C-alpha positions in Angstrom: -25.0 12.4 -200.4 -26.9 15.0 -202.4 -30.6 15.2 -201.6 -33.6 16.3 -203.7 -35.6 18.8 -201.7 -38.9 20.6 -202.5 -39.7 23.8 -200.7 -43.4 24.8 -200.5 -43.9 28.1 -198.9 -45.9 31.2 -199.9 -43.0 33.6 -199.5 -40.4 33.7 -202.3 -37.7 35.2 -200.0 -38.2 32.4 -197.6 -37.9 29.9 -200.3 -34.8 31.5 -201.6 -33.3 31.6 -198.1 -33.9 27.8 -197.6 -32.5 27.1 -201.0 -29.3 29.0 -200.2 -28.7 27.1 -197.0 -29.3 23.7 -198.4 -27.7 24.3 -201.8 -24.5 25.3 -200.0 -24.5 21.8 -198.5 -24.6 20.3 -201.8 -28.3 19.6 -202.1 -30.6 20.1 -205.0 -33.5 22.3 -204.1 -36.5 23.3 -206.0 -39.8 25.2 -205.5 -42.1 23.1 -207.7 -45.2 24.8 -209.1 -47.0 21.4 -208.9 -45.8 19.4 -206.0 -47.5 16.2 -206.9 -45.9 16.2 -210.3 -42.5 16.7 -208.6 -43.1 13.9 -206.2 -43.9 11.4 -209.2 -40.7 12.6 -211.1 -38.3 12.4 -208.1 -37.9 8.8 -206.9 -36.9 9.8 -203.4 -36.6 13.2 -201.8 -37.5 15.5 -198.9 -40.5 17.9 -198.8 -40.4 21.1 -196.8 -43.9 22.1 -196.4 -45.2 25.2 -194.6 -48.5 24.7 -192.7 -50.4 28.0 -192.5 -53.9 27.4 -193.8 -56.3 24.4 -194.0 -55.4 23.8 -197.6 -51.8 23.2 -196.5 -53.1 20.4 -194.3 -54.9 19.0 -197.3 -51.6 18.9 -199.2 -49.9 17.1 -196.4 -52.7 14.5 -196.4 -52.3 14.0 -200.2 -48.6 13.5 -199.7 -49.1 10.9 -197.0 -51.3 9.0 -199.4 -49.2 9.2 -202.6 -45.6 9.9 -201.6 -44.6 7.0 -199.4 -40.9 7.3 -200.5 -40.7 11.0 -199.8 -40.0 12.3 -196.2 -42.1 15.4 -195.2 -40.9 18.1 -192.8 -43.7 20.3 -191.6 -42.7 24.0 -191.1 -44.9 25.6 -188.5 -45.2 29.0 -186.9 -47.4 29.6 -183.8 -48.6 27.0 -181.4 -45.9 24.5 -181.9 -47.2 21.9 -179.6 -50.7 22.0 -181.1 -49.7 22.2 -184.7 -46.7 20.0 -184.5 -48.6 17.1 -182.9 -51.3 17.5 -185.5 -48.6 17.4 -188.3 -47.1 14.3 -187.1 -50.5 12.6 -186.9 -51.1 13.7 -190.5 -48.1 12.2 -191.9 -45.0 14.6 -191.3 -41.9 12.8 -190.3 -40.2 15.9 -188.8 -41.4 19.2 -187.6 -39.5 22.5 -187.5 -40.4 26.2 -186.7 -40.1 28.5 -189.6 -37.5 30.7 -187.8 -35.1 27.9 -187.1 -31.4 28.5 -187.5 -29.8 27.5 -190.8 -27.6 24.8 -189.3 -30.6 23.2 -187.7 -32.5 23.2 -190.9 -29.7 21.5 -192.8 -29.1 18.8 -190.1 -32.9 18.2 -189.8 -33.2 17.8 -193.6 -30.3 15.4 -193.7 -31.4 13.4 -190.6 -35.0 13.1 -191.9 -33.8 11.8 -195.2 -31.9 9.0 -193.3 -35.1 8.0 -191.6 -34.9 9.8 -188.4 -37.7 12.0 -187.0 -36.6 15.4 -185.6 -39.2 17.2 -183.3 -39.2 20.2 -181.0 -39.1 19.1 -177.5 -42.8 20.6 -176.8 -44.0 18.4 -179.7 -42.3 15.3 -178.5 -43.6 15.9 -175.0 -47.1 16.4 -176.1 -47.0 13.3 -178.2 -45.7 11.2 -175.3 -48.1 12.6 -172.7 -51.2 12.9 -174.9 -51.5 16.5 -173.8 -52.4 17.6 -177.3 -55.6 15.5 -177.4 -58.9 17.0 -176.7 -62.1 15.5 -175.3 -64.7 14.1 -177.7 -67.7 15.4 -175.9 -67.5 19.1 -177.0 -70.7 20.4 -178.4 -70.3 21.3 -182.0 -70.5 25.2 -182.8 -73.5 26.4 -184.7 -73.3 26.5 -188.5 -72.6 30.2 -188.5 -69.8 29.7 -186.0 -68.3 26.9 -188.1 -68.5 29.2 -191.1 -66.3 31.7 -189.1 -63.8 29.0 -188.2 -63.7 27.8 -191.8 -62.9 31.3 -193.1 -60.3 31.7 -190.5 -58.7 28.4 -191.4 -58.7 29.6 -195.1 -56.7 32.7 -194.2 -59.4 35.4 -193.6 -58.6 38.1 -190.9 -60.9 39.0 -188.2 -61.6 42.4 -189.9 -62.6 40.5 -193.2 -64.7 38.1 -191.2 -66.5 41.1 -189.4 -67.2 42.8 -192.7 -68.8 39.7 -194.1 -70.8 39.0 -190.9 -72.0 42.6 -190.5 -70.2 43.2 -187.2 -67.6 45.7 -186.1 -64.1 44.2 -185.8 -64.4 44.5 -181.9 -67.7 42.8 -181.8 -66.4 40.0 -184.1 -63.4 39.6 -181.8 -65.6 39.3 -178.7 -67.8 36.7 -180.5 -64.7 34.7 -181.5 -63.4 34.7 -177.9 -66.7 33.5 -176.6 -66.7 30.8 -179.1 -63.2 29.8 -178.2 -64.2 29.6 -174.6 -67.1 27.4 -175.4 -64.8 25.0 -177.3 -62.4 24.8 -174.3 -59.6 26.4 -176.3 -57.6 29.7 -176.0 -56.6 30.7 -179.5 -57.7 30.8 -183.1 -55.2 28.0 -184.0 -56.4 25.8 -181.3 -60.0 26.3 -182.3 -59.3 25.5 -186.0 -57.3 22.3 -184.9 -60.2 21.3 -182.6 -62.7 21.7 -185.4 -60.6 19.7 -187.9 -60.0 16.8 -185.3 -63.7 16.6 -184.4 -64.6 16.5 -188.2 -66.8 19.5 -188.0 -65.4 21.0 -191.2 -66.5 17.9 -193.1 -65.4 18.0 -196.8 -66.2 21.7 -197.3 -62.8 23.3 -197.0 -61.8 22.6 -200.6 -58.3 22.6 -202.2 -57.1 23.7 -205.6 -55.8 20.9 -207.7 -52.4 22.9 -208.1 -50.5 21.9 -205.0 -47.8 24.4 -205.6 -47.6 27.7 -203.8 -46.1 29.6 -205.6 -30.2 32.8 -193.7 -27.6 33.0 -191.0 -31.2 32.4 -189.9 -34.0 31.4 -192.1 -36.8 33.9 -191.3 -40.4 34.6 -192.5 
């Protein structure tokens, strides 16, 4: 059965690669400029949503609230155990890494549309064991440190962050590493996820009203 599939990814070449794989299997693939409008127009479909920045997680939350008949597949890059478990808790039915083989992509889309959940083994293990959860007694970072984390979540590089904060890039890197250690995490992604889970960002991350972003192997 032909499926309606929306692909939301910042890279046109990646969207085109996904479309080529799924269209060859007979599915109708679109890259809507306004995702919520597409969801309202299509009675039932599958959304492939790349999660890179905090605004992408806001999109996932909105889909969970307004698109009960649509299955969401989260596309993630680094830290699959951390981001994958967060994506499932945020409403994704299935999780894929962005460099997944074309055949796996097609089978996952079709299985997800049929009501199945497809997850990488590390995500399934983390969900089953609770290994992704963090303690609730972590001391919140300072307002300045939270500002750094928020900027990183919104896509800033360490160099950009250093320029705004008045540090050298090397000094900024050392400050961030010290912050991660204080938070009990090892990487930028884990720090951002921890801050989000603890509610430290509050409502200040913001999101544009426009939800769109506008093979052998499907690669970034």
